[in-house]
C-alpha positions in Angstrom: -52.7 120.4 30.7 -49.7 118.2 31.7 -48.1 116.0 29.0 -45.7 113.2 29.8 -43.9 110.6 27.7 -44.9 107.0 28.4 -42.7 104.0 27.3 -44.9 101.1 26.3 -42.4 98.4 27.0 -44.9 96.5 29.2 -47.3 96.2 26.3 -44.6 95.2 23.8 -43.1 92.5 26.0 -46.6 91.0 26.5 -47.2 91.2 22.7 -43.9 89.4 22.0 -44.4 87.0 25.0 -41.1 88.0 26.6 -40.0 88.8 30.1 -37.7 91.7 30.9 -34.9 89.2 31.6 -35.4 87.5 28.2 -35.3 90.9 26.4 -32.1 91.7 28.2 -30.5 88.4 27.3 -31.6 88.6 23.7 -30.2 92.1 23.3 -26.9 91.0 24.9 -26.7 87.8 22.7 -27.4 89.6 19.5 -25.2 92.7 20.1 -22.6 91.6 22.6 -23.4 94.8 24.6 -24.2 94.7 28.3 -27.6 95.9 29.3 -28.5 96.7 32.9 -31.5 94.8 34.1 -32.4 97.8 36.2 -32.5 100.0 33.0 -35.0 97.7 31.4 -37.1 97.5 34.6 -37.2 101.3 34.9 -38.4 101.6 31.3 -40.9 98.9 31.8 -42.3 100.6 34.9 -42.0 104.2 33.4 -39.7 105.3 36.2 -37.0 106.9 34.0 -36.8 110.7 33.8 -34.5 110.5 30.8 -34.2 108.0 28.0 -31.0 106.4 26.8 -31.1 106.6 23.1 -28.8 103.6 22.6 -30.9 101.4 24.8 -34.1 102.5 23.1 -32.5 101.7 19.7 -31.4 98.2 21.0 -34.9 97.5 22.2 -36.5 98.7 18.9 -34.1 96.6 16.9 -34.6 93.5 19.0 -38.4 93.8 18.9 -38.4 94.8 15.2 -40.1 98.1 15.8 -40.1 100.5 12.9 -42.5 103.1 14.3 -41.6 105.1 17.4 -45.3 105.2 18.3 -45.1 101.5 19.1 -42.5 102.2 21.8 -43.5 105.6 23.3 -46.6 107.8 23.5 -47.5 111.2 24.8 -50.1 111.0 27.6 -52.2 113.8 29.1 -51.9 113.3 32.8 -55.3 115.0 33.3 -57.0 112.3 31.3 -55.4 109.5 33.4 -57.0 110.9 36.6 
């Protein structure tokens, strides 16, 4: 059994009718913090090997997520084959 963490940013952006660019801009406008477009893209495409806690918190705040399960899930790689 092989478990991996999957970020569900793709689903969340569809649900909120937002693009990656719009999410980046909204976070920057509301917080004044700079967010790398590549960092959001890597999360969206599940290409990150580590998660930036601050970025995950910024995304959760912007998308009004109160339950971590809305943002990430554990997936059994064997089930996805």
